[in-house]
C-alpha positions as a Python dict, from the first residue, in 0.01 Angstrom:
ca = {
    (1, 'M'): (0, 0, 0),
    (2, 'K'): (150, 199, 283),
    (3, 'K'): (430, 411, 53),
    (4, 'A'): (116, 559, -160),
    (5, 'I'): (-75, 658, 169),
    (6, 'F'): (262, 835, 261),
    (7, 'N'): (314, 948, -2),
    (8, 'D'): (-29, 1069, -54),
    (9, 'P'): (-30, 1497, -63),
    (10, 'A'): (-348, 1536, 82),
    (11, 'F'): (-250, 1331, 416),
    (12, 'A'): (100, 1460, 442),
    (13, 'S'): (-62, 1801, 433),
    (14, 'R'): (-355, 1760, 650),
    (15, 'R'): (-65, 1604, 927),
    (16, 'N'): (236, 1829, 858),
    (17, 'F'): (444, 1600, 924),
    (18, 'L'): (722, 1666, 644),
    (19, 'K'): (900, 1941, 719),
    (20, 'N'): (1227, 1978, 537),
    (21, 'G'): (1294, 1604, 477),
    (22, 'A'): (1411, 1567, 833),
    (23, 'T'): (1173, 1645, 1033),
    (24, 'L'): (1105, 1371, 1386),
    (25, 'L'): (735, 1296, 1525),
    (26, 'G'): (739, 1205, 1828),
    (27, 'G'): (1092, 1081, 1824),
    (28, 'M'): (1009, 865, 1479),
    (29, 'S'): (1185, 970, 1170),
    (30, 'V'): (1081, 1013, 863),
    (31, 'A'): (1276, 704, 788),
    (32, 'G'): (1152, 493, 1006),
    (33, 'L'): (778, 625, 930),
    (34, 'M'): (805, 452, 596),
    (35, 'N'): (909, 155, 670),
    (36, 'S'): (675, 87, 978),
    (37, 'P'): (341, -46, 923),
    (38, 'V'): (31, 141, 798),
    (39, 'E'): (-128, 131, 1162),
    (40, 'D'): (189, 325, 1284),
    (41, 'I'): (187, 549, 1072),
    (42, 'I'): (-165, 668, 1127),
    (43, 'S'): (-60, 653, 1500),
    (44, 'E'): (216, 853, 1507),
    (45, 'T'): (112, 1089, 1271),
    (46, 'T'): (-251, 1169, 1488),
    (47, 'S'): (-76, 1207, 1782),
    (48, 'G'): (-106, 1578, 1808),
    (49, 'V'): (-488, 1524, 1765),
    (50, 'N'): (-755, 1709, 2041),
    (51, 'R'): (-885, 1414, 2181),
    (52, 'L'): (-1050, 1610, 2503),
    (53, 'S'): (-1360, 1588, 2352),
    (54, 'N'): (-1590, 1259, 2438),
    (55, 'P'): (-1871, 1330, 2202),
    (56, 'T'): (-2130, 994, 2369),
    (57, 'D'): (-2039, 1192, 2714),
    (58, 'L'): (-2081, 1562, 2658),
    (59, 'K'): (-2387, 1733, 2861),
    (60, 'I'): (-2508, 2083, 2834),
    (61, 'T'): (-2407, 2285, 3164),
    (62, 'D'): (-2531, 2649, 3018),
    (63, 'M'): (-2669, 2895, 2765),
    (64, 'R'): (-2524, 3242, 2714),
    (65, 'Y'): (-2597, 3577, 2502),
    (66, 'C'): (-2453, 3909, 2373),
    (67, 'V'): (-2664, 4125, 2212),
    (68, 'L'): (-2461, 4336, 1883),
    (69, 'Q'): (-2629, 4638, 1703),
    (70, 'L'): (-2430, 4618, 1376),
    (71, 'A'): (-2536, 4919, 1186),
    (72, 'E'): (-2638, 5277, 1388),
    (73, 'G'): (-2988, 5280, 1524),
    (74, 'G'): (-2988, 4958, 1377),
    (75, 'S'): (-3218, 4626, 1531),
    (76, 'Q'): (-3053, 4404, 1790),
    (77, 'N'): (-2857, 4036, 1634),
    (78, 'T'): (-2849, 3805, 1945),
    (79, 'I'): (-2533, 3539, 1998),
    (80, 'I'): (-2611, 3275, 2159),
    (81, 'R'): (-2368, 3014, 2317),
    (82, 'I'): (-2423, 2685, 2433),
    (83, 'D'): (-2166, 2572, 2698),
    (84, 'T'): (-2080, 2180, 2775),
    (85, 'N'): (-1892, 1965, 3029),
    (86, 'Q'): (-1581, 1947, 2832),
    (87, 'G'): (-1517, 2324, 2801),
    (88, 'I'): (-1659, 2288, 2437),
    (89, 'S'): (-1921, 2538, 2329),
    (90, 'G'): (-2144, 2590, 2018),
    (91, 'L'): (-2264, 2897, 1850),
    (92, 'G'): (-2594, 3062, 1733),
    (93, 'E'): (-2770, 3337, 1598),
    (94, 'V'): (-3094, 3449, 1664),
    (95, 'R'): (-3286, 3617, 1392),
    (96, 'D'): (-3233, 3975, 1343),
    (97, 'A'): (-3443, 4236, 1563),
    (98, 'A'): (-3588, 3916, 1805),
    (99, 'D'): (-3590, 3910, 2132),
    (100, 'V'): (-3322, 3695, 2318),
    (101, 'R'): (-3574, 3561, 2557),
    (102, 'Y'): (-3718, 3324, 2211),
    (103, 'A'): (-3379, 3146, 2303),
    (104, 'L'): (-3358, 3163, 2638),
    (105, 'F'): (-3701, 2963, 2700),
    (106, 'L'): (-3577, 2679, 2552),
    (107, 'K'): (-3262, 2601, 2803),
    (108, 'S'): (-3415, 2429, 2999),
    (109, 'R'): (-3585, 2207, 2736),
    (110, 'I'): (-3207, 2095, 2661),
    (111, 'L'): (-2999, 2145, 2986),
    (112, 'G'): (-2832, 1829, 3068),
    (113, 'E'): (-2875, 1698, 2728),
    (114, 'N'): (-2600, 1560, 2526),
    (115, 'P'): (-2621, 1807, 2203),
    (116, 'C'): (-2510, 1584, 1908),
    (117, 'N'): (-2843, 1447, 1971),
    (118, 'V'): (-2898, 1763, 1729),
    (119, 'E'): (-3224, 1636, 1555),
    (120, 'M'): (-3377, 1472, 1842),
    (121, 'L'): (-3387, 1831, 2017),
    (122, 'F'): (-3460, 2047, 1770),
    (123, 'K'): (-3805, 1781, 1750),
    (124, 'T'): (-3824, 1846, 2147),
    (125, 'I'): (-3832, 2219, 2076),
    (126, 'K'): (-3968, 2272, 1739),
    (127, 'Q'): (-4300, 2299, 1903),
    (128, 'F'): (-4208, 2666, 2051),
    (129, 'G'): (-4126, 2840, 1756),
    (130, 'F'): (-4326, 3078, 1515),
    (131, 'H'): (-4318, 3241, 1156),
    (132, 'G'): (-4159, 3549, 1120),
    (133, 'R'): (-3910, 3664, 1447),
    (134, 'Q'): (-4063, 3383, 1680),
    (135, 'G'): (-3858, 3090, 1495),
    (136, 'G'): (-3565, 3308, 1592),
    (137, 'G'): (-3502, 3112, 1904),
    (138, 'V'): (-3518, 2750, 1774),
    (139, 'S'): (-3328, 2786, 1486),
    (140, 'A'): (-3009, 2962, 1714),
    (141, 'V'): (-3021, 2664, 1918),
    (142, 'E'): (-3001, 2440, 1643),
    (143, 'M'): (-2695, 2623, 1490),
    (144, 'A'): (-2535, 2594, 1805),
    (145, 'L'): (-2613, 2215, 1868),
    (146, 'W'): (-2463, 2138, 1500),
    (147, 'D'): (-2156, 2403, 1591),
    (148, 'L'): (-2122, 2150, 1926),
    (149, 'A'): (-2123, 1842, 1687),
    (150, 'G'): (-1864, 1903, 1480),
    (151, 'K'): (-1632, 2018, 1671),
    (152, 'A'): (-1709, 1705, 1906),
    (153, 'F'): (-1644, 1504, 1634),
    (154, 'G'): (-1361, 1748, 1434),
    (155, 'V'): (-1562, 1788, 1063),
    (156, 'P'): (-1702, 2101, 970),
    (157, 'C'): (-2087, 2086, 951),
    (158, 'W'): (-2143, 2096, 603),
    (159, 'M'): (-1990, 1722, 635),
    (160, 'L'): (-2185, 1646, 903),
    (161, 'L'): (-2504, 1683, 670),
    (162, 'G'): (-2394, 1468, 415),
    (163, 'G'): (-2113, 1634, 226),
    (164, 'R'): (-2121, 1988, 27),
    (165, 'Y'): (-2163, 2055, -347),
    (166, 'R'): (-1947, 2367, -397),
    (167, 'D'): (-1622, 2471, -216),
    (168, 'K'): (-1733, 2853, -233),
    (169, 'V'): (-2048, 2965, -160),
    (170, 'R'): (-2195, 3264, -386),
    (171, 'L'): (-2330, 3587, -259),
    (172, 'Y'): (-2564, 3837, -344),
    (173, 'S'): (-2545, 4192, -209),
    (174, 'Y'): (-2733, 4506, -310),
    (175, 'I'): (-2705, 4782, -556),
    (176, 'P'): (-2539, 5104, -340),
    (177, 'V'): (-2812, 5322, -165),
    (178, 'H'): (-2878, 5633, -335),
    (179, 'D'): (-3159, 5933, -355),
    (180, 'W'): (-3290, 5852, -689),
    (181, 'T'): (-3455, 6225, -660),
    (182, 'K'): (-3105, 6365, -667),
    (183, 'M'): (-2902, 6144, -823),
    (184, 'D'): (-2532, 6177, -870),
    (185, 'E'): (-2483, 5948, -1126),
    (186, 'A'): (-2107, 5950, -1150),
    (187, 'K'): (-2146, 5882, -789),
    (188, 'F'): (-2379, 5589, -848),
    (189, 'R'): (-2149, 5461, -1138),
    (190, 'E'): (-1862, 5469, -952),
    (191, 'D'): (-1975, 5266, -648),
    (192, 'V'): (-2189, 5024, -883),
    (193, 'N'): (-1844, 4934, -1013),
    (194, 'R'): (-1671, 4937, -713),
    (195, 'R'): (-1942, 4601, -563),
    (196, 'I'): (-1880, 4424, -912),
    (197, 'N'): (-1520, 4495, -1023),
    (198, 'I'): (-1372, 4567, -670),
    (199, 'E'): (-1583, 4381, -412),
    (200, 'G'): (-1629, 4131, -667),
    (201, 'Y'): (-2051, 4026, -631),
    (202, 'T'): (-2168, 3900, -931),
    (203, 'W'): (-2582, 3918, -821),
    (204, 'L'): (-2710, 4150, -714),
    (205, 'K'): (-3033, 4338, -580),
    (206, 'F'): (-3229, 4655, -526),
    (207, 'Y'): (-3556, 4844, -421),
    (208, 'P'): (-3808, 4923, -676),
    (209, 'S'): (-4031, 5055, -376),
    (210, 'L'): (-4273, 5312, -380),
    (211, 'D'): (-4038, 5575, -230),
    (212, 'T'): (-3878, 5580, -540),
    (213, 'I'): (-4125, 5774, -752),
    (214, 'S'): (-4363, 5902, -437),
    (215, 'H'): (-4197, 6198, -489),
    (216, 'I'): (-4365, 6295, -823),
    (217, 'P'): (-4708, 6419, -793),
    (218, 'G'): (-4966, 6154, -972),
    (219, 'T'): (-4775, 5835, -941),
    (220, 'T'): (-4984, 5711, -668),
    (221, 'V'): (-5354, 5672, -606),
    (222, 'N'): (-5442, 5709, -186),
    (223, 'S'): (-5081, 5794, -87),
    (224, 'K'): (-5169, 6092, 83),
    (225, 'F'): (-5417, 5880, 349),
    (226, 'W'): (-5175, 5694, 451),
    (227, 'N'): (-4900, 5954, 481),
    (228, 'E'): (-5104, 6196, 695),
    (229, 'H'): (-5280, 5949, 906),
    (230, 'K'): (-5146, 5788, 1223),
    (231, 'Y'): (-5246, 5439, 1306),
    (232, 'T'): (-5168, 5188, 1586),
    (233, 'Q'): (-4936, 4905, 1500),
    (234, 'F'): (-5231, 4728, 1290),
    (235, 'T'): (-5336, 4994, 1086),
    (236, 'S'): (-5019, 5193, 1030),
    (237, 'Y'): (-4913, 5132, 612),
    (238, 'S'): (-4623, 4888, 647),
    (239, 'K'): (-4871, 4679, 885),
    (240, 'T'): (-5147, 4625, 665),
    (241, 'K'): (-5116, 4374, 441),
    (242, 'Q'): (-5160, 4411, 101),
    (243, 'P'): (-5500, 4387, -42),
    (244, 'F'): (-5620, 4622, 215),
    (245, 'T'): (-5471, 4930, 135),
    (246, 'Q'): (-5598, 5038, -186),
    (247, 'L'): (-5339, 5178, -311),
    (248, 'Q'): (-5293, 5180, -689),
    (249, 'V'): (-4968, 5286, -910),
    (250, 'T'): (-5080, 5541, -1235),
    (251, 'D'): (-4957, 5458, -1593),
    (252, 'K'): (-4740, 5763, -1496),
    (253, 'G'): (-4642, 5572, -1155),
    (254, 'L'): (-4530, 5268, -1381),
    (255, 'D'): (-4368, 5460, -1630),
    (256, 'E'): (-4162, 5596, -1365),
    (257, 'L'): (-4068, 5313, -1183),
    (258, 'A'): (-3923, 5155, -1533),
    (259, 'R'): (-3731, 5467, -1575),
    (260, 'Y'): (-3548, 5360, -1274),
    (261, 'V'): (-3479, 5047, -1331),
    (262, 'E'): (-3350, 5029, -1731),
    (263, 'Y'): (-3108, 5334, -1556),
    (264, 'I'): (-2955, 5039, -1284),
    (265, 'R'): (-2922, 4832, -1554),
    (266, 'S'): (-2800, 5100, -1768),
    (267, 'V'): (-2533, 5114, -1587),
    (268, 'L'): (-2517, 4718, -1421),
    (269, 'G'): (-2532, 4584, -1781),
    (270, 'Y'): (-2727, 4207, -1870),
    (271, 'E'): (-2440, 4001, -1725),
    (272, 'V'): (-2524, 4026, -1361),
    (273, 'P'): (-2853, 3902, -1245),
    (274, 'L'): (-3092, 4188, -1041),
    (275, 'S'): (-3321, 4044, -812),
    (276, 'A'): (-3631, 4305, -641),
    (277, 'D'): (-3747, 4390, -332),
    (278, 'G'): (-3930, 4591, -153),
    (279, 'F'): (-4228, 4711, -332),
    (280, 'G'): (-4478, 4854, -120),
    (281, 'N'): (-4844, 4709, -9),
    (282, 'Y'): (-5028, 4712, -262),
    (283, 'D'): (-5245, 4440, -427),
    (284, 'I'): (-5223, 4188, -658),
    (285, 'N'): (-5366, 4380, -932),
    (286, 'N'): (-5111, 4618, -879),
    (287, 'C'): (-4882, 4329, -821),
    (288, 'I'): (-4933, 4213, -1156),
    (289, 'S'): (-4883, 4560, -1365),
    (290, 'I'): (-4557, 4627, -1160),
    (291, 'G'): (-4471, 4270, -1247),
    (292, 'R'): (-4564, 4323, -1639),
    (293, 'K'): (-4394, 4674, -1634),
    (294, 'L'): (-4063, 4549, -1540),
    (295, 'F'): (-4045, 4230, -1750),
    (296, 'P'): (-3847, 4353, -1957),
    (297, 'Y'): (-3535, 4448, -1771),
    (298, 'R'): (-3501, 4099, -1677),
    (299, 'L'): (-3524, 4050, -1339),
    (300, 'A'): (-3376, 3786, -1145),
    (301, 'W'): (-3720, 3776, -883),
    (302, 'L'): (-3974, 3957, -720),
    (303, 'E'): (-3938, 3916, -337),
    (304, 'D'): (-4285, 3902, -164),
    (305, 'M'): (-4510, 4111, -346),
    (306, 'L'): (-4793, 3948, -139),
    (307, 'S'): (-4731, 3803, 212),
    (308, 'W'): (-4659, 3412, 177),
    (309, 'E'): (-4951, 3287, 330),
    (310, 'M'): (-5189, 3425, 37),
    (311, 'T'): (-5096, 3138, -136),
    (312, 'D'): (-5404, 3126, -382),
    (313, 'Q'): (-5272, 3489, -483),
    (314, 'M'): (-4940, 3417, -513),
    (315, 'K'): (-4985, 3127, -741),
    (316, 'L'): (-5191, 3348, -927),
    (317, 'L'): (-4898, 3568, -961),
    (318, 'T'): (-4623, 3360, -1021),
    (319, 'E'): (-4862, 3204, -1327),
    (320, 'T'): (-4946, 3539, -1503),
    (321, 'L'): (-4587, 3687, -1452),
    (322, 'E'): (-4290, 3557, -1683),
    (323, 'T'): (-4006, 3711, -1386),
    (324, 'P'): (-3955, 3478, -1136),
    (325, 'V'): (-4165, 3486, -805),
    (326, 'L'): (-3999, 3435, -407),
    (327, 'T'): (-4067, 3419, -91),
    (328, 'G'): (-4017, 3257, 221),
    (329, 'E'): (-3797, 3453, 497),
    (330, 'D'): (-4060, 3494, 734),
    (331, 'I'): (-4178, 3106, 704),
    (332, 'Y'): (-4067, 2877, 1012),
    (333, 'L'): (-4040, 2455, 918),
    (334, 'K'): (-4068, 2294, 630),
    (335, 'E'): (-4389, 2212, 644),
    (336, 'E'): (-4511, 2533, 485),
    (337, 'F'): (-4234, 2515, 225),
    (338, 'I'): (-4344, 2175, 101),
    (339, 'K'): (-4723, 2314, 14),
    (340, 'L'): (-4519, 2649, -216),
    (341, 'C'): (-4378, 2372, -391),
    (342, 'D'): (-4638, 2109, -433),
    (343, 'N'): (-4846, 2366, -603),
    (344, 'H'): (-4558, 2588, -767),
    (345, 'V'): (-4678, 2918, -539),
    (346, 'V'): (-4347, 3024, -652),
    (347, 'D'): (-4058, 2974, -854),
    (348, 'I'): (-3742, 3032, -606),
    (349, 'I'): (-3800, 2956, -245),
    (350, 'H'): (-3591, 3205, -18),
    (351, 'P'): (-3607, 3072, 364),
    (352, 'D'): (-3352, 3259, 644),
    (353, 'L'): (-3243, 2927, 856),
    (354, 'H'): (-3299, 3229, 1133),
    (355, 'T'): (-3616, 3184, 1138),
    (356, 'S'): (-3691, 2878, 894),
    (357, 'G'): (-3606, 2609, 1188),
    (358, 'G'): (-3210, 2613, 1164),
    (359, 'I'): (-2967, 2444, 930),
    (360, 'L'): (-3050, 2065, 904),
    (361, 'E'): (-3423, 2215, 848),
    (362, 'T'): (-3311, 2488, 570),
    (363, 'K'): (-3124, 2194, 394),
    (364, 'K'): (-3415, 1990, 400),
    (365, 'I'): (-3670, 2238, 268),
    (366, 'G'): (-3400, 2268, -29),
    (367, 'D'): (-3377, 1916, -84),
    (368, 'Y'): (-3775, 1880, -132),
    (369, 'A'): (-3773, 2190, -339),
    (370, 'E'): (-3486, 2027, -542),
    (371, 'E'): (-3761, 1751, -581),
    (372, 'K'): (-4066, 1948, -690),
    (373, 'G'): (-3813, 2174, -952),
    (374, 'V'): (-3812, 2476, -727),
    (375, 'A'): (-3430, 2650, -667),
    (376, 'M'): (-3360, 2822, -328),
    (377, 'A'): (-3199, 3142, -252),
    (378, 'M'): (-3150, 3220, 157),
    (379, 'H'): (-3184, 3541, 298),
    (380, 'S'): (-2959, 3643, 605),
    (381, 'S'): (-2946, 3989, 805),
    (382, 'S'): (-2654, 3856, 1021),
    (383, 'S'): (-2349, 3895, 1226),
    (384, 'P'): (-2060, 3630, 1071),
    (385, 'V'): (-2183, 3354, 1340),
    (386, 'G'): (-2598, 3322, 1179),
    (387, 'F'): (-2371, 3384, 834),
    (388, 'M'): (-2144, 3124, 814),
    (389, 'A'): (-2466, 2845, 919),
    (390, 'G'): (-2589, 2981, 596),
    (391, 'V'): (-2272, 2913, 448),
    (392, 'H'): (-2231, 2557, 556),
    (393, 'C'): (-2628, 2482, 429),
    (394, 'A'): (-2561, 2620, 125),
    (395, 'A'): (-2246, 2445, 28),
    (396, 'A'): (-2472, 2093, 140),
    (397, 'T'): (-2739, 2212, -92),
    (398, 'Q'): (-2779, 2123, -463),
    (399, 'N'): (-3048, 2324, -583),
    (400, 'F'): (-2866, 2658, -407),
    (401, 'L'): (-2875, 3006, -584),
    (402, 'A'): (-2679, 3304, -365),
    (403, 'L'): (-2721, 3362, 4),
    (404, 'E'): (-2758, 3726, 90),
    (405, 'M'): (-2452, 3964, 205),
    (406, 'T'): (-2657, 4298, 336),
    (407, 'T'): (-2536, 4645, 318),
    (408, 'Q'): (-2491, 4627, 686),
    (409, 'A'): (-2201, 4329, 690),
    (410, 'V'): (-2060, 4427, 313),
    (411, 'D'): (-1998, 4814, 374),
    (412, 'N'): (-1933, 4762, 763),
    (413, 'P'): (-1568, 4827, 833),
    (414, 'W'): (-1562, 4600, 1147),
    (415, 'W'): (-1871, 4295, 1095),
    (416, 'H'): (-1543, 4065, 951),
    (417, 'N'): (-1363, 4131, 1296),
    (418, 'L'): (-1682, 3986, 1529),
    (419, 'V'): (-1493, 3633, 1431),
    (420, 'K'): (-1203, 3495, 1375),
    (421, 'T'): (-1181, 3195, 1137),
    (422, 'T'): (-1019, 2899, 1299),
    (423, 'D'): (-878, 2782, 922),
    (424, 'G'): (-728, 3148, 898),
    (425, 'R'): (-919, 3204, 577),
    (426, 'K'): (-1104, 3539, 537),
    (427, 'I'): (-1536, 3445, 570),
    (428, 'T'): (-1609, 3596, 222),
    (429, 'E'): (-1359, 3694, -57),
    (430, 'S'): (-1405, 3890, -387),
    (431, 'G'): (-1804, 3806, -379),
    (432, 'Y'): (-1772, 3426, -235),
    (433, 'A'): (-1822, 3269, 88),
    (434, 'N'): (-1489, 3049, 160),
    (435, 'V'): (-1650, 2703, 277),
    (436, 'P'): (-1431, 2546, 595),
    (437, 'D'): (-1270, 2265, 474),
    (438, 'L'): (-1108, 2079, 730),
    (439, 'A'): (-1193, 2357, 1087),
    (440, 'P'): (-1492, 2179, 1314),
    (441, 'G'): (-1843, 2320, 1337),
    (442, 'L'): (-1872, 2645, 1222),
    (443, 'G'): (-1510, 2725, 1141),
    (444, 'I'): (-1557, 3013, 1336),
    (445, 'E'): (-1487, 3209, 1730),
    (446, 'L'): (-1581, 3493, 1850),
    (447, 'N'): (-1351, 3815, 1884),
    (448, 'E'): (-1446, 3910, 2216),
    (449, 'E'): (-1271, 4229, 2244),
    (450, 'E'): (-1429, 4363, 1940),
    (451, 'L'): (-1761, 4231, 1984),
    (452, 'K'): (-1796, 4420, 2309),
    (453, 'K'): (-1776, 4727, 2115),
    (454, 'H'): (-2070, 4668, 1986),
    (455, 'L'): (-2314, 4583, 2255),
    (456, 'F'): (-2703, 4680, 2187),
    (457, 'P'): (-2732, 4991, 2420),
    (458, 'S'): (-3032, 4853, 2564),
    (459, 'D'): (-2824, 4525, 2686),
    (460, 'R'): (-2439, 4519, 2796),
    (461, 'S'): (-2469, 4111, 2908),
    (462, 'F'): (-2176, 3962, 2760),
    (463, 'F'): (-2212, 3595, 2832),
    (464, 'V'): (-2311, 3556, 3182),
    (465, 'P'): (-2434, 3260, 3324),
    (466, 'T'): (-2823, 3248, 3299),
    (467, 'P'): (-2904, 3024, 3594),
    (468, 'E'): (-3280, 3225, 3552),
    (469, 'W'): (-3393, 3012, 3289),
    (470, 'N'): (-3218, 2677, 3412),
    (471, 'E'): (-3630, 2553, 3565),
    (472, 'K'): (-3877, 2398, 3324),
    (473, 'R'): (-4196, 2555, 3451),
    (474, 'S'): (-4493, 2394, 3244),
    (475, 'E'): (-4529, 2069, 3058),
    (476, 'D'): (-4616, 2114, 2713),
    (477, 'H'): (-4815, 1851, 2506),
    (478, 'L'): (-4845, 1861, 2115),
    (479, 'W'): (-5088, 1569, 2128),
    (480, 'S'): (-5273, 1405, 2520),
    (481, 'G'): (-5092, 1091, 2633),
    (482, 'R'): (-5322, 806, 2791),
    (483, 'F'): (-5266, 584, 3120),
    (484, 'T'): (-4925, 406, 3121),
    (485, 'I'): (-4968, 44, 3087),
    (486, 'G'): (-4938, -154, 3390),
    (487, 'Q'): (-5014, 143, 3649),
    (488, 'P'): (-5284, 194, 3858),
    (489, 'T'): (-5556, 459, 3729),
    (490, 'G'): (-5763, 471, 4055),
    (491, 'I'): (-6044, 347, 3800),
    (492, 'V'): (-6216, 42, 3982),
    (493, 'P'): (-6341, -241, 3729),
    (494, 'K'): (-6719, -371, 3855),
}
């Protein structure tokens, strides 16, 4: 028995104790180990394991942050760091374009707590999130707690979620951006070839939006009104929900959109799935017309053609079109996803774990969707910190399709340099993300030198203490309790 364990290559590799056949381990020779009890072998070969962390005594001592700008003129991406009394820290990321205060507000709720109680702490703070960017704070804290728990126990996050289904996570990226009004076809073909055959992406996405055809007269109705009139943030075109713009696409417009998609398919071929996003704000009637027009090109999905909470209309769209319909990047917590899945409102869900509630909540969403026969892709527009949280969740979720890798990540020469993997492997390779085998937590450490080069102009803070957020200033309950048993109430019975 002991000889079988000793000769197990996995055991030998992990402990790295056989070197040239004559390595001494803590004074015990290989020959000595061969004749020792199994318990002694394990004790001797794990003597170098870091046992500084005592998970039961971990306490949260601080929450710190820095804000990054991942693209020129781009929005903010905030990384938070939760520190503990044992010198280990956990990393999380607030949803892109969200305020760091969504996370800092939560510090007083978790200060002094044991970060390994992830689900309990999540249930404590989840009342302070909401759909869209407002879910960013809760989600970031949840990620950081899992990173801490993994580091405390010395295992990858996916292992704490019940194990993994895959050791590499499929990514979807974007068709390189080109101006359709003056297309350089040779350059476009070159860029698409690079995405597929050099960078290795096996799933791509593009924007068949009205911007693609708006330069052509007679393609839309009522667009001039929106272009010429500037309103408030509530009545501008981009902030007006689809049914309320009364913008229409003409037959000529439909033909031009189809011509655009047909050209992309002619370059891309049909082996690579092609997803569609960024259509524009128009009502369900136009959504149906466009969906039917583009069906011959077998798109992988039509994304967010309608706002996610318009479930009746979204369900009608799903039932009417043969192309899969998808939504979910702005939905907070599993409850709304449950409604979508129970009623088959969409064919594919698309949570962003920076909004949906973090790693475990998103896995729960995926698991529920699987039971209902609904697949899950994952949205992401983050630094490597949030991206790796997505990788661990995707690895542990069976009905997963692909995780987003934005253009600002793929075409950014320093994006990968923001962190260092603790197992020494690349974050991504040939269109896939590497799932850490043994690296604890998220499997990354911050490259502070690189981070400092890309701080957001309006906030140059860099992981400084935040004592101003220590104090809990309100009592927040979603339901009201009653009198405590055995305590006087001030009411004297007659």
